[in-house]
C-alpha positions as CSV (number, residue, x, y, z in Angstrom):
1,M,0.0,0.1,0.0
2,A,1.4,3.3,-1.0
3,L,1.4,6.1,1.5
4,K,0.3,9.5,0.3
5,T,-1.4,12.6,1.7
6,V,-4.7,13.7,0.4
7,K,-5.6,17.4,0.8
8,L,-9.3,18.2,0.7
9,E,-11.1,21.6,0.6
10,P,-13.3,22.3,3.6
11,E,-16.5,22.4,1.5
12,T,-15.9,19.0,0.0
13,Q,-17.5,15.6,0.7
14,E,-15.8,12.9,-1.1
15,K,-14.3,9.4,-0.9
16,V,-10.6,8.8,-0.9
17,E,-9.2,5.6,-2.4
18,G,-6.4,3.3,-1.5
19,T,-4.9,0.3,-3.4
20,V,-4.5,-2.9,-1.5
21,T,-2.2,-5.7,-2.9
22,A,-2.6,-9.2,-1.5
23,D,-2.1,-12.8,-2.6
24,S,-5.9,-13.2,-3.3
25,D,-9.0,-11.4,-4.4
26,L,-10.3,-9.5,-1.3
27,T,-13.3,-7.8,-2.9
28,G,-15.7,-10.1,-1.3
29,D,-14.3,-9.2,2.2
30,T,-15.4,-6.5,4.5
31,V,-13.3,-3.3,4.3
32,E,-13.5,-0.5,6.9
33,W,-11.6,2.8,7.3
34,S,-10.5,4.8,10.3
35,F,-9.2,8.4,10.5
36,P,-7.4,9.0,13.9
37,L,-5.4,12.1,14.6
38,T,-1.9,11.6,13.2
39,G,0.2,9.5,15.5
40,E,-2.8,8.0,17.3
41,R,-4.3,4.5,17.0
42,P,-7.6,3.9,15.3
43,T,-10.5,3.3,17.6
44,T,-13.6,3.7,15.5
45,W,-14.3,2.2,12.0
46,D,-16.6,3.2,9.1
47,A,-17.6,0.9,6.3
48,G,-15.7,1.4,3.1
49,S,-16.3,-0.2,-0.3
50,W,-14.5,-1.9,-3.0
51,D,-14.3,0.0,-6.3
52,G,-14.5,-2.4,-9.1
53,S,-12.9,-5.7,-9.3
54,A,-9.4,-7.1,-8.5
55,T,-6.7,-7.3,-11.1
56,E,-4.4,-10.3,-11.0
57,D,-0.7,-10.0,-11.8
58,A,0.4,-13.6,-12.7
59,S,4.0,-12.5,-13.5
60,T,4.8,-12.8,-9.8
61,A,5.0,-16.2,-8.0
62,P,2.6,-16.5,-6.4
63,S,0.2,-14.2,-8.2
64,T,-0.6,-11.0,-6.6
65,W,-4.0,-9.1,-6.7
66,S,-4.5,-5.4,-6.7
67,Q,-7.9,-3.9,-5.7
68,V,-9.0,-0.4,-5.0
69,T,-10.9,0.4,-1.8
70,A,-12.9,3.6,-1.2
71,S,-13.6,5.2,2.1
72,P,-17.0,6.4,3.3
73,L,-17.7,10.1,2.4
74,I,-15.3,12.3,4.4
75,G,-15.3,16.1,4.9
76,A,-15.5,19.0,7.3
77,S,-19.3,19.1,7.5
78,G,-22.2,16.9,6.7
79,A,-20.1,13.9,5.5
80,T,-20.3,10.3,6.9
81,V,-17.1,10.9,8.6
82,E,-16.6,14.5,9.7
83,L,-12.9,15.8,10.1
84,A,-11.9,19.1,11.5
85,T,-10.4,21.7,9.2
86,G,-6.7,22.4,9.5
87,V,-5.9,18.9,11.0
88,T,-4.0,16.1,9.5
89,Y,-5.4,12.5,10.1
90,D,-3.9,9.1,9.5
91,A,-5.9,6.9,7.1
92,Y,-6.1,3.3,8.2
93,V,-7.8,0.3,6.3
94,R,-9.0,-2.9,8.0
95,I,-10.0,-6.0,6.1
96,T,-11.9,-8.9,7.5
97,D,-10.4,-11.9,5.7
98,V,-11.1,-14.8,8.0
99,P,-9.0,-15.8,9.8
100,E,-6.8,-12.8,9.1
101,I,-7.9,-9.2,9.9
102,P,-5.1,-7.0,8.7
103,V,-5.0,-3.3,9.7
104,R,-2.8,-1.0,7.6
105,R,-2.0,2.7,7.7
106,I,-2.2,3.7,4.0
107,G,-1.8,7.4,4.0
108,K,-2.9,10.8,5.4
109,V,-5.9,13.1,5.0
110,R,-5.8,16.9,5.6
111,I,-8.9,19.1,5.4
112,L,-7.5,22.6,4.5
């Protein structure tokens, strides 16, 4: 998962995306997002979604799969996940893939 910082205008309500690479297609698994303050651990989770289907890279052994996940709507006001302006948050993804439940920090979000 590539780490990047997404900067959003305070009036926006939108989804952010992250790419997950795994050894199998995860698009049937539950994906959740969390946005704690930078440096803090996630404590609350909101449902995300898979954007499209997984793409297999058979050139690796074993094959790897890339799939894009989208967060719930985030923004400063009226969004599913409301974030304060002028603050930077870590973006975490949690995937329920029984028996594994990996949690990964995949980037940062800042509402300008």
